[in-house]
PAVEXGU-933962 format. One record per residue (C-alpha): residue number from 1; residue in one letter; y, z, x. Coordinates in steps of 0.2 Angstrom, whole numbers, padded with zeros to 4 digits, m for minus. Layout:
// residues N
> nr_rest_c2_c3_c1
> NUM_a_Y_Z_X
...
// end
This chain:
// residues 696
> nr_rest_c2_c3_c1
> 1_x_0004_0000_0001
> 2_x_0012_0005_0014
> 3_x_0007_m0012_0023
> 4_x_0013_m0021_0007
> 5_x_0031_m0013_0005
> 6_x_0032_m0017_0025
> 7_x_0028_m0034_0023
> 8_x_0041_m0036_0008
> 9_x_0053_m0026_0017
> 10_x_0052_m0038_0030
> 11_x_0054_m0053_0023
> 12_x_0068_m0049_0012
> 13_x_0077_m0044_0030
> 14_x_0072_m0059_0037
> 15_x_0081_m0068_0021
> 16_x_0096_m0059_0023
> 17_x_0097_m0064_0041
> 18_x_0092_m0081_0038
> 19_x_0108_m0081_0026
> 20_x_0118_m0072_0035
> 21_x_0116_m0086_0049
> 22_x_0124_m0099_0037
> 23_x_0109_m0109_0036
> 24_x_0109_m0119_0019
> 25_x_0097_m0114_0007
> 26_x_0089_m0131_m0001
> 27_x_0073_m0135_m0005
> 28_x_0065_m0147_0007
> 29_x_0063_m0159_m0008
> 30_x_0079_m0161_m0012
> 31_x_0082_m0168_0007
> 32_x_0077_m0187_0010
> 33_x_0069_m0192_0023
> 34_x_0084_m0194_0036
> 35_x_0087_m0177_0030
> 36_x_0105_m0179_0023
> 37_x_0107_m0172_0005
> 38_x_0109_m0179_m0012
> 39_x_0124_m0178_m0023
> 40_x_0127_m0164_m0035
> 41_x_0138_m0157_m0049
> 42_x_0150_m0144_m0040
> 43_x_0151_m0137_m0057
> 44_x_0134_m0129_m0059
> 45_x_0130_m0111_m0062
> 46_x_0129_m0104_m0050
> 47_x_0129_m0117_m0036
> 48_x_0140_m0116_m0021
> 49_x_0147_m0132_m0014
> 50_x_0153_m0137_0002
> 51_x_0162_m0154_m0008
> 52_x_0168_m0162_0009
> 53_x_0149_m0159_0018
> 54_x_0139_m0163_0004
> 55_x_0131_m0145_0007
> 56_x_0126_m0132_m0005
> 57_x_0124_m0114_m0001
> 58_x_0119_m0099_m0010
> 59_x_0132_m0088_m0006
> 60_x_0151_m0091_m0005
> 61_x_0151_m0084_0012
> 62_x_0137_m0095_0019
> 63_x_0149_m0109_0014
> 64_x_0166_m0103_0021
> 65_x_0158_m0098_0038
> 66_x_0149_m0115_0039
> 67_x_0166_m0123_0034
> 68_x_0178_m0133_0043
> 69_x_0198_m0132_0042
> 70_x_0203_m0141_0027
> 71_x_0185_m0143_0018
> 72_x_0184_m0139_0001
> 73_x_0171_m0127_m0006
> 74_x_0166_m0128_m0026
> 75_x_0160_m0113_m0035
> 76_x_0150_m0116_m0051
> 77_x_0151_m0103_m0063
> 78_x_0142_m0087_m0063
> 79_x_0144_m0069_m0055
> 80_x_0146_m0070_m0038
> 81_x_0140_m0050_m0032
> 82_x_0150_m0052_m0012
> 83_x_0165_m0047_m0003
> 84_x_0172_m0064_0006
> 85_x_0184_m0067_0020
> 86_x_0193_m0082_0020
> 87_x_0195_m0086_0036
> 88_x_0201_m0105_0039
> 89_x_0211_m0114_0032
> 90_x_0202_m0122_0016
> 91_x_0201_m0126_m0003
> 92_x_0189_m0112_m0012
> 93_x_0191_m0121_m0032
> 94_x_0179_m0111_m0045
> 95_x_0176_m0116_m0064
> 96_x_0188_m0105_m0070
> 97_x_0187_m0090_m0076
> 98_x_0166_m0092_m0079
> 99_x_0169_m0090_m0059
> 100_x_0169_m0071_m0057
> 101_x_0167_m0062_m0038
> 102_x_0163_m0046_m0039
> 103_x_0162_m0033_m0024
> 104_x_0146_m0028_m0015
> 105_x_0156_m0015_m0007
> 106_x_0167_m0007_m0017
> 107_x_0183_0000_m0012
> 108_x_0183_m0015_0000
> 109_x_0194_m0029_m0004
> 110_x_0185_m0042_m0016
> 111_x_0194_m0057_m0006
> 112_x_0200_m0055_0012
> 113_x_0212_m0070_0017
> 114_x_0213_m0069_0037
> 115_x_0220_m0087_0038
> 116_x_0236_m0096_0033
> 117_x_0238_m0116_0027
> 118_x_0245_m0129_0041
> 119_x_0260_m0136_0031
> 120_x_0268_m0140_0013
> 121_x_0254_m0152_0011
> 122_x_0241_m0144_0021
> 123_x_0237_m0129_0012
> 124_x_0224_m0114_0010
> 125_x_0221_m0112_m0010
> 126_x_0210_m0101_m0020
> 127_x_0210_m0109_m0036
> 128_x_0200_m0106_m0054
> 129_x_0192_m0090_m0049
> 130_x_0194_m0072_m0055
> 131_x_0191_m0057_m0044
> 132_x_0186_m0041_m0052
> 133_x_0179_m0023_m0053
> 134_x_0183_m0016_m0036
> 135_x_0186_m0001_m0046
> 136_x_0184_0012_m0032
> 137_x_0200_0020_m0024
> 138_x_0212_0007_m0016
> 139_x_0200_m0008_m0020
> 140_x_0211_m0023_m0019
> 141_x_0206_m0037_m0030
> 142_x_0213_m0050_m0018
> 143_x_0220_m0046_0003
> 144_x_0229_m0056_0012
> 145_x_0230_m0049_0031
> 146_x_0236_m0063_0042
> 147_x_0255_m0070_0039
> 148_x_0250_m0081_0024
> 149_x_0260_m0096_0027
> 150_x_0257_m0110_0013
> 151_x_0242_m0101_0005
> 152_x_0241_m0107_m0015
> 153_x_0234_m0099_m0029
> 154_x_0232_m0106_m0043
> 155_x_0223_m0100_m0059
> 156_x_0217_m0084_m0050
> 157_x_0214_m0070_m0060
> 158_x_0212_m0055_m0050
> 159_x_0209_m0040_m0063
> 160_x_0202_m0021_m0065
> 161_x_0203_m0017_m0050
> 162_x_0205_0002_m0042
> 163_x_0219_m0004_m0028
> 164_x_0230_m0018_m0029
> 165_x_0227_m0036_m0039
> 166_x_0234_m0044_m0022
> 167_x_0240_m0036_m0006
> 168_x_0250_m0045_0007
> 169_x_0250_m0033_0020
> 170_x_0253_m0046_0036
> 171_x_0265_m0041_0048
> 172_x_0279_m0057_0049
> 173_x_0285_m0070_0041
> 174_x_0276_m0078_0030
> 175_x_0280_m0098_0023
> 176_x_0281_m0105_0006
> 177_x_0268_m0097_m0006
> 178_x_0264_m0101_m0022
> 179_x_0257_m0092_m0036
> 180_x_0251_m0104_m0050
> 181_x_0246_m0102_m0069
> 182_x_0238_m0086_m0063
> 183_x_0234_m0065_m0070
> 184_x_0236_m0052_m0061
> 185_x_0232_m0038_m0074
> 186_x_0224_m0022_m0078
> 187_x_0226_m0015_m0059
> 188_x_0225_0000_m0056
> 189_x_0240_m0001_m0046
> 190_x_0252_m0015_m0044
> 191_x_0248_m0032_m0049
> 192_x_0256_m0044_m0033
> 193_x_0263_m0032_m0018
> 194_x_0271_m0035_m0001
> 195_x_0270_m0022_0011
> 196_x_0284_m0016_0022
> 197_x_0280_m0027_0035
> 198_x_0276_m0042_0025
> 199_x_0292_m0055_0023
> 200_x_0292_m0070_0012
> 201_x_0302_m0087_0014
> 202_x_0298_m0095_m0002
> 203_x_0288_m0087_m0015
> 204_x_0285_m0098_m0031
> 205_x_0276_m0090_m0047
> 206_x_0275_m0099_m0059
> 207_x_0267_m0095_m0079
> 208_x_0261_m0082_m0069
> 209_x_0254_m0065_m0079
> 210_x_0257_m0047_m0070
> 211_x_0253_m0034_m0084
> 212_x_0245_m0019_m0089
> 213_x_0248_m0014_m0067
> 214_x_0255_0003_m0063
> 215_x_0268_m0011_m0057
> 216_x_0267_m0029_m0062
> 217_x_0277_m0037_m0045
> 218_x_0281_m0025_m0032
> 219_x_0292_m0035_m0016
> 220_x_0292_m0018_m0001
> 221_x_0300_m0031_0012
> 222_x_0313_m0045_0014
> 223_x_0309_m0060_0002
> 224_x_0321_m0075_0001
> 225_x_0317_m0091_m0011
> 226_x_0309_m0082_m0022
> 227_x_0308_m0092_m0038
> 228_x_0298_m0086_m0055
> 229_x_0297_m0098_m0069
> 230_x_0288_m0091_m0084
> 231_x_0277_m0080_m0087
> 232_x_0275_m0061_m0091
> 233_x_0277_m0043_m0080
> 234_x_0276_m0033_m0097
> 235_x_0268_m0014_m0100
> 236_x_0267_m0009_m0084
> 237_x_0267_0010_m0082
> 238_x_0269_0020_m0066
> 239_x_0279_0037_m0055
> 240_x_0294_0035_m0049
> 241_x_0297_0017_m0044
> 242_x_0283_0012_m0049
> 243_x_0278_0007_m0069
> 244_x_0295_m0008_m0065
> 245_x_0287_m0028_m0071
> 246_x_0298_m0036_m0055
> 247_x_0303_m0025_m0042
> 248_x_0311_m0034_m0025
> 249_x_0318_m0023_m0011
> 250_x_0326_m0033_0001
> 251_x_0330_m0048_m0009
> 252_x_0337_m0061_0002
> 253_x_0339_m0050_0016
> 254_x_0336_m0065_0030
> 255_x_0349_m0072_0042
> 256_x_0362_m0083_0032
> 257_x_0353_m0100_0041
> 258_x_0338_m0095_0034
> 259_x_0340_m0092_0017
> 260_x_0335_m0099_0000
> 261_x_0339_m0100_m0017
> 262_x_0332_m0088_m0027
> 263_x_0330_m0089_m0048
> 264_x_0320_m0081_m0059
> 265_x_0317_m0089_m0079
> 266_x_0310_m0090_m0093
> 267_x_0299_m0073_m0091
> 268_x_0296_m0058_m0099
> 269_x_0299_m0041_m0092
> 270_x_0296_m0028_m0108
> 271_x_0287_m0014_m0111
> 272_x_0286_m0007_m0092
> 273_x_0294_0010_m0091
> 274_x_0306_m0002_m0079
> 275_x_0308_m0019_m0083
> 276_x_0319_m0029_m0069
> 277_x_0324_m0020_m0052
> 278_x_0332_m0029_m0039
> 279_x_0342_m0023_m0021
> 280_x_0349_m0037_m0016
> 281_x_0359_m0045_0000
> 282_x_0361_m0060_m0006
> 283_x_0366_m0072_m0024
> 284_x_0352_m0076_m0038
> 285_x_0349_m0079_m0053
> 286_x_0341_m0072_m0068
> 287_x_0341_m0085_m0082
> 288_x_0332_m0087_m0102
> 289_x_0326_m0072_m0097
> 290_x_0318_m0056_m0109
> 291_x_0319_m0037_m0103
> 292_x_0319_m0026_m0117
> 293_x_0308_m0011_m0125
> 294_x_0305_m0003_m0107
> 295_x_0303_0015_m0107
> 296_x_0320_0017_m0096
> 297_x_0330_0003_m0087
> 298_x_0333_m0015_m0094
> 299_x_0339_m0025_m0077
> 300_x_0346_m0015_m0063
> 301_x_0354_m0025_m0045
> 302_x_0363_m0015_m0035
> 303_x_0369_m0018_m0016
> 304_x_0354_m0014_m0003
> 305_x_0367_0000_0001
> 306_x_0356_0010_m0014
> 307_x_0337_0006_m0005
> 308_x_0338_0007_0010
> 309_x_0355_0016_0015
> 310_x_0361_m0001_0024
> 311_x_0381_m0001_0025
> 312_x_0395_m0011_0025
> 313_x_0387_m0026_0017
> 314_x_0397_m0041_0008
> 315_x_0389_m0052_m0008
> 316_x_0403_m0065_m0012
> 317_x_0392_m0081_m0016
> 318_x_0388_m0082_m0036
> 319_x_0375_m0072_m0046
> 320_x_0373_m0077_m0063
> 321_x_0366_m0069_m0078
> 322_x_0363_m0080_m0092
> 323_x_0354_m0082_m0108
> 324_x_0343_m0064_m0103
> 325_x_0341_m0053_m0119
> 326_x_0338_m0035_m0112
> 327_x_0339_m0024_m0129
> 328_x_0331_m0006_m0133
> 329_x_0332_0000_m0118
> 330_x_0337_0018_m0118
> 331_x_0346_0022_m0099
> 332_x_0353_0005_m0101
> 333_x_0351_m0013_m0102
> 334_x_0363_m0021_m0088
> 335_x_0365_m0010_m0073
> 336_x_0375_m0018_m0058
> 337_x_0382_m0007_m0043
> 338_x_0388_m0008_m0028
> 339_x_0385_0004_m0016
> 340_x_0390_0011_0002
> 341_x_0406_0001_0008
> 342_x_0397_m0016_0001
> 343_x_0408_m0025_m0007
> 344_x_0402_m0036_m0021
> 345_x_0409_m0051_m0031
> 346_x_0409_m0067_m0040
> 347_x_0396_m0061_m0056
> 348_x_0394_m0071_m0072
> 349_x_0386_m0062_m0086
> 350_x_0386_m0077_m0098
> 351_x_0378_m0079_m0118
> 352_x_0367_m0063_m0116
> 353_x_0362_m0049_m0127
> 354_x_0359_m0030_m0122
> 355_x_0359_m0022_m0137
> 356_x_0351_m0005_m0142
> 357_x_0353_0006_m0127
> 358_x_0352_0024_m0138
> 359_x_0344_0036_m0125
> 360_x_0353_0043_m0110
> 361_x_0366_0038_m0105
> 362_x_0364_0024_m0116
> 363_x_0373_0007_m0109
> 364_x_0371_m0010_m0116
> 365_x_0382_m0016_m0098
> 366_x_0387_m0004_m0084
> 367_x_0396_m0012_m0070
> 368_x_0399_0003_m0056
> 369_x_0404_0008_m0040
> 370_x_0395_0022_m0031
> 371_x_0402_0030_m0016
> 372_x_0418_0028_m0006
> 373_x_0425_0013_m0001
> 374_x_0412_0001_m0011
> 375_x_0420_m0013_m0021
> 376_x_0412_m0022_m0037
> 377_x_0425_m0037_m0041
> 378_x_0429_m0053_m0049
> 379_x_0418_m0051_m0065
> 380_x_0414_m0063_m0079
> 381_x_0407_m0057_m0094
> 382_x_0408_m0069_m0107
> 383_x_0398_m0074_m0123
> 384_x_0388_m0060_m0125
> 385_x_0384_m0045_m0137
> 386_x_0384_m0027_m0134
> 387_x_0380_m0019_m0150
> 388_x_0372_m0002_m0155
> 389_x_0373_0008_m0139
> 390_x_0381_0022_m0134
> 391_x_0393_0013_m0123
> 392_x_0393_m0006_m0126
> 393_x_0401_m0010_m0110
> 394_x_0404_0005_m0097
> 395_x_0415_0000_m0082
> 396_x_0415_0016_m0070
> 397_x_0424_0016_m0051
> 398_x_0419_0031_m0039
> 399_x_0431_0039_m0028
> 400_x_0439_0029_m0018
> 401_x_0427_0015_m0024
> 402_x_0437_m0001_m0032
> 403_x_0430_m0009_m0046
> 404_x_0442_m0025_m0052
> 405_x_0446_m0041_m0058
> 406_x_0435_m0040_m0072
> 407_x_0436_m0050_m0084
> 408_x_0428_m0047_m0103
> 409_x_0430_m0064_m0117
> 410_x_0423_m0069_m0134
> 411_x_0410_m0055_m0131
> 412_x_0405_m0041_m0145
> 413_x_0405_m0023_m0144
> 414_x_0400_m0019_m0159
> 415_x_0392_m0002_m0167
> 416_x_0391_0008_m0154
> 417_x_0397_0024_m0149
> 418_x_0411_0019_m0140
> 419_x_0413_0000_m0137
> 420_x_0422_m0001_m0120
> 421_x_0423_0014_m0108
> 422_x_0434_0011_m0093
> 423_x_0433_0027_m0084
> 424_x_0439_0031_m0064
> 425_x_0432_0046_m0056
> 426_x_0446_0056_m0051
> 427_x_0463_0049_m0045
> 428_x_0457_0040_m0027
> 429_x_0446_0028_m0037
> 430_x_0454_0011_m0041
> 431_x_0450_0003_m0059
> 432_x_0461_m0012_m0059
> 433_x_0461_m0031_m0065
> 434_x_0452_m0026_m0082
> 435_x_0457_m0042_m0095
> 436_x_0449_m0040_m0111
> 437_x_0452_m0054_m0125
> 438_x_0444_m0065_m0138
> 439_x_0431_m0051_m0141
> 440_x_0425_m0042_m0157
> 441_x_0426_m0022_m0154
> 442_x_0420_m0018_m0174
> 443_x_0413_m0003_m0181
> 444_x_0411_0008_m0166
> 445_x_0409_0025_m0173
> 446_x_0419_0035_m0160
> 447_x_0431_0022_m0149
> 448_x_0433_0005_m0150
> 449_x_0444_0004_m0133
> 450_x_0443_0021_m0121
> 451_x_0452_0023_m0107
> 452_x_0448_0040_m0095
> 453_x_0463_0049_m0084
> 454_x_0468_0036_m0068
> 455_x_0461_0022_m0079
> 456_x_0474_0015_m0086
> 457_x_0488_0004_m0072
> 458_x_0483_m0015_m0072
> 459_x_0471_m0017_m0085
> 460_x_0476_m0022_m0104
> 461_x_0467_m0029_m0119
> 462_x_0474_m0043_m0130
> 463_x_0470_m0053_m0144
> 464_x_0456_m0043_m0150
> 465_x_0449_m0040_m0167
> 466_x_0450_m0020_m0165
> 467_x_0444_m0013_m0184
> 468_x_0435_m0002_m0191
> 469_x_0432_0010_m0177
> 470_x_0433_0029_m0178
> 471_x_0449_0025_m0164
> 472_x_0454_0011_m0161
> 473_x_0461_0016_m0142
> 474_x_0463_0031_m0137
> 475_x_0472_0032_m0118
> 476_x_0467_0047_m0110
> 477_x_0479_0044_m0094
> 478_x_0496_0054_m0096
> 479_x_0505_0045_m0081
> 480_x_0500_0027_m0085
> 481_x_0503_0016_m0102
> 482_x_0489_0004_m0107
> 483_x_0494_m0014_m0109
> 484_x_0488_m0017_m0130
> 485_x_0497_m0031_m0136
> 486_x_0495_m0045_m0150
> 487_x_0479_m0034_m0157
> 488_x_0473_m0036_m0173
> 489_x_0470_m0017_m0181
> 490_x_0464_m0023_m0195
> 491_x_0480_m0021_m0207
> 492_x_0497_m0034_m0204
> 493_x_0508_m0017_m0204
> 494_x_0500_m0012_m0186
> 495_x_0489_0001_m0177
> 496_x_0491_0016_m0187
> 497_x_0491_0034_m0178
> 498_x_0507_0031_m0165
> 499_x_0508_0016_m0174
> 500_x_0517_0011_m0191
> 501_x_0502_0004_m0199
> 502_x_0485_0007_m0206
> 503_x_0476_m0001_m0193
> 504_x_0462_0007_m0181
> 505_x_0475_0022_m0173
> 506_x_0481_0021_m0156
> 507_x_0485_0037_m0145
> 508_x_0502_0038_m0136
> 509_x_0503_0028_m0119
> 510_x_0497_0013_m0128
> 511_x_0507_m0002_m0128
> 512_x_0501_m0010_m0147
> 513_x_0518_m0019_m0150
> 514_x_0520_m0033_m0154
> 515_x_0501_m0036_m0163
> 516_x_0494_m0048_m0171
> 517_x_0497_m0051_m0190
> 518_x_0480_m0057_m0194
> 519_x_0462_m0059_m0188
> 520_x_0461_m0064_m0169
> 521_x_0462_m0075_m0158
> 522_x_0474_m0090_m0164
> 523_x_0487_m0078_m0177
> 524_x_0504_m0074_m0174
> 525_x_0507_m0060_m0162
> 526_x_0524_m0054_m0169
> 527_x_0517_m0040_m0180
> 528_x_0533_m0024_m0177
> 529_x_0546_m0036_m0168
> 530_x_0563_m0041_m0177
> 531_x_0559_m0058_m0184
> 532_x_0575_m0070_m0177
> 533_x_0580_m0088_m0182
> 534_x_0587_m0101_m0173
> 535_x_0599_m0116_m0184
> 536_x_0605_m0131_m0174
> 537_x_0622_m0136_m0181
> 538_x_0631_m0152_m0176
> 539_x_0650_m0155_m0179
> 540_x_0663_m0170_m0179
> 541_x_0677_m0163_m0167
> 542_x_0696_m0172_m0165
> 543_x_0708_m0167_m0150
> 544_x_0725_m0158_m0156
> 545_x_0739_m0162_m0144
> 546_x_0751_m0151_m0157
> 547_x_0762_m0158_m0171
> 548_x_0775_m0165_m0161
> 549_x_0763_m0177_m0155
> 550_x_0748_m0180_m0166
> 551_x_0750_m0191_m0181
> 552_x_0736_m0190_m0194
> 553_x_0725_m0207_m0193
> 554_x_0724_m0207_m0211
> 555_x_0744_m0209_m0211
> 556_x_0741_m0221_m0200
> 557_x_0750_m0239_m0210
> 558_x_0733_m0250_m0212
> 559_x_0722_m0239_m0210
> 560_x_0712_m0238_m0224
> 561_x_0700_m0223_m0221
> 562_x_0702_m0205_m0227
> 563_x_0693_m0198_m0215
> 564_x_0701_m0184_m0205
> 565_x_0704_m0186_m0189
> 566_x_0722_m0186_m0175
> 567_x_0731_m0199_m0164
> 568_x_0741_m0193_m0150
> 569_x_0757_m0200_m0143
> 570_x_0762_m0200_m0127
> 571_x_0782_m0205_m0121
> 572_x_0783_m0197_m0103
> 573_x_0773_m0198_m0089
> 574_x_0762_m0180_m0086
> 575_x_0748_m0170_m0089
> 576_x_0744_m0166_m0108
> 577_x_0732_m0153_m0114
> 578_x_0725_m0157_m0133
> 579_x_0714_m0143_m0141
> 580_x_0697_m0151_m0145
> 581_x_0694_m0145_m0166
> 582_x_0678_m0146_m0175
> 583_x_0677_m0145_m0192
> 584_x_0695_m0146_m0195
> 585_x_0694_m0156_m0213
> 586_x_0710_m0163_m0221
> 587_x_0716_m0162_m0206
> 588_x_0719_m0143_m0206
> 589_x_0715_m0136_m0189
> 590_x_0715_m0118_m0196
> 591_x_0701_m0124_m0207
> 592_x_0691_m0126_m0192
> 593_x_0686_m0121_m0174
> 594_x_0690_m0126_m0156
> 595_x_0677_m0131_m0146
> 596_x_0685_m0138_m0129
> 597_x_0701_m0146_m0121
> 598_x_0702_m0162_m0116
> 599_x_0715_m0167_m0101
> 600_x_0725_m0182_m0103
> 601_x_0733_m0188_m0086
> 602_x_0747_m0200_m0088
> 603_x_0754_m0209_m0072
> 604_x_0769_m0224_m0074
> 605_x_0759_m0239_m0071
> 606_x_0744_m0232_m0063
> 607_x_0728_m0227_m0072
> 608_x_0726_m0215_m0088
> 609_x_0713_m0201_m0086
> 610_x_0705_m0189_m0097
> 611_x_0692_m0179_m0098
> 612_x_0684_m0168_m0111
> 613_x_0682_m0148_m0105
> 614_x_0671_m0137_m0118
> 615_x_0672_m0119_m0119
> 616_x_0661_m0110_m0106
> 617_x_0647_m0100_m0110
> 618_x_0644_m0106_m0130
> 619_x_0631_m0119_m0133
> 620_x_0644_m0131_m0139
> 621_x_0637_m0148_m0129
> 622_x_0646_m0165_m0133
> 623_x_0631_m0176_m0138
> 624_x_0642_m0192_m0142
> 625_x_0661_m0195_m0136
> 626_x_0673_m0210_m0141
> 627_x_0691_m0212_m0135
> 628_x_0707_m0224_m0137
> 629_x_0720_m0227_m0126
> 630_x_0733_m0238_m0129
> 631_x_0750_m0246_m0135
> 632_x_0748_m0242_m0153
> 633_x_0742_m0228_m0163
> 634_x_0723_m0233_m0165
> 635_x_0714_m0249_m0159
> 636_x_0716_m0267_m0169
> 637_x_0699_m0275_m0176
> 638_x_0694_m0291_m0186
> 639_x_0705_m0307_m0188
> 640_x_0719_m0296_m0196
> 641_x_0719_m0283_m0183
> 642_x_0718_m0269_m0196
> 643_x_0720_m0251_m0188
> 644_x_0704_m0242_m0188
> 645_x_0699_m0225_m0186
> 646_x_0683_m0226_m0184
> 647_x_0674_m0218_m0169
> 648_x_0661_m0233_m0168
> 649_x_0675_m0244_m0166
> 650_x_0682_m0237_m0151
> 651_x_0683_m0247_m0135
> 652_x_0680_m0234_m0122
> 653_x_0666_m0222_m0121
> 654_x_0669_m0205_m0109
> 655_x_0655_m0204_m0097
> 656_x_0646_m0188_m0105
> 657_x_0638_m0173_m0090
> 658_x_0622_m0169_m0091
> 659_x_0624_m0152_m0097
> 660_x_0634_m0158_m0112
> 661_x_0647_m0146_m0104
> 662_x_0662_m0161_m0101
> 663_x_0665_m0179_m0101
> 664_x_0678_m0190_m0090
> 665_x_0685_m0208_m0094
> 666_x_0699_m0218_m0086
> 667_x_0710_m0233_m0091
> 668_x_0720_m0242_m0081
> 669_x_0735_m0253_m0081
> 670_x_0747_m0244_m0096
> 671_x_0763_m0238_m0095
> 672_x_0770_m0226_m0107
> 673_x_0773_m0221_m0123
> 674_x_0754_m0224_m0126
> 675_x_0741_m0218_m0141
> 676_x_0727_m0205_m0136
> 677_x_0716_m0204_m0148
> 678_x_0697_m0194_m0142
> 679_x_0683_m0189_m0155
> 680_x_0666_m0182_m0152
> 681_x_0650_m0174_m0159
> 682_x_0648_m0157_m0155
> 683_x_0631_m0150_m0154
> 684_x_0626_m0131_m0156
> 685_x_0614_m0119_m0161
> 686_x_0617_m0100_m0169
> 687_x_0600_m0086_m0168
> 688_x_0599_m0072_m0176
> 689_x_0588_m0057_m0178
> 690_x_0583_m0046_m0193
> 691_x_0572_m0030_m0191
> 692_x_0552_m0031_m0194
> 693_x_0549_m0026_m0212
> 694_x_0530_m0024_m0218
> 695_x_0527_m0037_m0231
> 696_x_0524_m0027_m0247
// end
């Protein structure tokens, strides 16, 4: 009996030795006379097949060991119980979820990758395989131990393992890793994790799920070129920094010349402890994403002074948050931090939804500088909703920190406790350049806009609808006024509180006048101001040298016109001054008013110069001027040489100055006595104001 047992053990041991040497196990009947192998279906159940060499093997590791770089190994459906090491560049391709690799040794990685690809076209590829069941403590599904450049995971599942789904544990910088249509879920630790020594330049994650782990995607070391398209990072829950859907500890921490674009789009990060946490050294975009219903935070990004205590950095290239929905995250829906003397600038938040943060503290959007000499500036928030939070939009500057240049337009901050809170911590905080316009700030239970001590100077709210709030605008800054002109407070008669109307209340130190008289943004901003009017007038004016020189035009023999006006006779050389009267009907100067003086310079045998001079410091201006100078009372017209007082038939048109305040003409070749008839059309405006009266 013992001999039989020893014989069986020896046979088994010999078989294992043969298998371990990578000898292909192929029945001799399946070989032809030359020893070459026939074609086989690589998808046959339980078959491992080197498609490059047309060789089949009993284990995956035997196939790997016998392969050459660049070979393709196909693994048919079935469960393969072994721990494999991919130690050369090749393609290992299964049949999908029906190709399962379980560990032979629990606690040791099921799949170890100790090789890498050569280039973007000559890649190491693992595809259509499920790695599972490594339930021991720290038992990873897949471990990449070499610097894993040019590696592709395509339709790979690594789930229900006691460690990570995939652990990137190399030391150095890997290039161009692809994760396509994969599932790294239900692992005790992280779905996909890089160690603190594993940097990546170029990580593409497409339509991949990393759900129900302690963390979904956890990137420790520097990474640039992070491009996520689609996929889910949901329901991950752990402790401390665990429980995050997507975590990047050193995003874009590469030299400027080596940086690549970072775009995270179309994914979900929901139902986690924390949704998306990015500690960044450079720009990125989050687009068309969802990060709702996490236990604590939705999305947060910070200069990496917070994560690694790096000081004095700067990020000024554009950061974009677009069409993102992050709702019902109790701590905050979106937070942006600048830490430890960093400068963070040029951020756009557009067309987003940040609603329902009602925990502690409960911010819809939180923009904040933390620590002295940190700067957060040039931030645009537009087209977004921040409703049903404790605070819709919360802006906070720490002592000696600067939060400036925040432009909030076409947003809604409705049904929060406080719609917008501007908070400066201590007098040394610099919170300035905040502009809010064309927003809806409605039905907030406490304040529409709350301004803390030291937070009013240089900030403004214009053309917003501030209606239905517990208090419209409360300014607690006792040293500076808050500029809140041209807002609609819900009443044509203006705000209540310090205002005269019954609209939302405003406190002292709020400049609210004038206000909009109807709904923002396009209504007239004139509430509370005097109503002013302007009328334009014009009148005919004639020159009058006094009764010793003047003769009414309508008394000149042969003139058939009854219109008023004068012609003036000068019999000696000299300088004459004539008053230019407007509106002196019936030649009665008392009915008119003087608008200027006309000077006539007469010299024997020389020229006659006529100068119109309009009274200074008035609105009077000459728009037309007509002049007669001659030896008859008025010019003679027609074949019958009939005198006319029609200014349009006067032969001379004095040149009018650009400002309308003077006109000149010179006529030569006359001797006294001469007649001068000078006409003008004078234009002016009259303005007056009436006190504001609230309509009944």
